[in-house]
N, C-alpha and C positions, 0 to 999 in steps of 0.2 A: 515166201512169208514177207509182210511188207514191217517194215523196220516202226517199232515203238517210241514215240519222241516223250522222251522225258521218262522213261520208264520207272523211275525211283521214286521222283518225285510224286508222281501220279498218284503212285502206291500210297507215298503217306497221306495224301492229300483224302483219297478215298477210301483211307482209311479213320482217317478224322471224322470224314461225316461221315461212316456206318456210326461210330461211336457216340457223336451228338443222336444222330435219331437213335440208338439204340434207348440211351438215355430218355431223351426226349420225347419221345415216340412222335405220331404224327399231327398231330390236333393244333399246334401251335399262327402264331404270326410268322407271317418272313423275319422281320426282325429280332427275336427269339434265337431263333437259330443262327442269324448274324451274330450275335452278339455270344453266341456259345461256342460259332465255327470260330470266332477272335481268339477266344479263352483257349479254345483245346491246341489251337497253333502258335499261341506263345507257349504251351505248354511244351507241344514238338520241338519248340525252338526254331522253328521254319518263321524266316524273316517273309513281311507282308506287307502292305498299306490295303488299309478299309476305305472305302466310297472313295476312287480318286478321280478326278477328273478328265477328263480325255473330252478336246476338242475334236470338234469334227470340222473339216475345211474341203474347200472346192477353187480350184485354180489358184491357192496357198491363199484365200480368204478365209477364215471362222463364222462359219455357217448357225454352230449350234455346237452340244455338247453333251457329251454320257458321261453316268459317274457308274463307273464298275463297283461290284460290289469288293473282290478283291482280286487283289494284284500278288501274287505268291513268288519268292526267289525275283521280282520281275521277269515272270519266263511264262507263269500261268497263270490266265485269267480265270476264277473262280464267282460264276453267278447263280443264285440263289433263290431259287424260287419255294411257294408253298402255295401250290393253287392243285382241282381236283385232277390235272394232267398237263402235258406238255403242248404245246401250241407251236406253230410253226414261226412264228413273231420271235418266240423263246429263241429258237434257233439261230433267226437273223438279227436280233441281238449282240450275243455273244461271236457271230462273224462279224457284226459290225466293228464292235471293239477290237476283235486282232486287228482289223486290219485297220481302225484304226491306231493303232500302238506298234503293229504289224510284229507280231508275235504269232506262235504259231499253232500251241492249245488254249484252247478255252476248256471245264467242264463248266457244265450245266445239271445242277442239284436240284430234285423235288423232296423233300420235304414231308410232303402233305401222304397222310395213307398210312397203309402196314409196314409197308416196303417203303427205300431210300432207292429210288430211280435215281441215276445219271448218266450223264453222256458225252463223249470227248468229243472235242469239235476242233477241226482242224484248218487252219487257214494255207491254204497250199500255194499261197500267192508273197507269204513272208520273206524277207531278205534276212535271215540271220542266217550266222554260217551253224553251222553243227558237225560237235567233235564226235567221236568217239564215245565219250564217256556221254552224251546223252542221246545215245541213240541205245535201243537195243534188240535185236532182232533172232 
């Protein structure tokens, strides 16, 4: 069985996402879900940063920038969407964020529709050390 990255933190974050979706439903713009998720993260005392600027570099030169929706506990990127469905670009976007920040795990969540849809996205090239507290088998 593969090891799950940050199982406790992931469980808390996904629980917050379901809580927000159950209260708001799936009909609002992304910005309202971002605000609700930020409030819910505060209520759960989960340290997070919102709308973090991340530089994109090439050969050590800055060539652009990204803005992450959330960085939770400096470990997990959370990207929110409110679209009819995920597309390839959504996954590429989260993977690019993970690579730029050298992080292992991103969660992509879509609030549009009757059900919350979320996907865990892994960055296999991240150079962070993992200890037994962060892994679950």
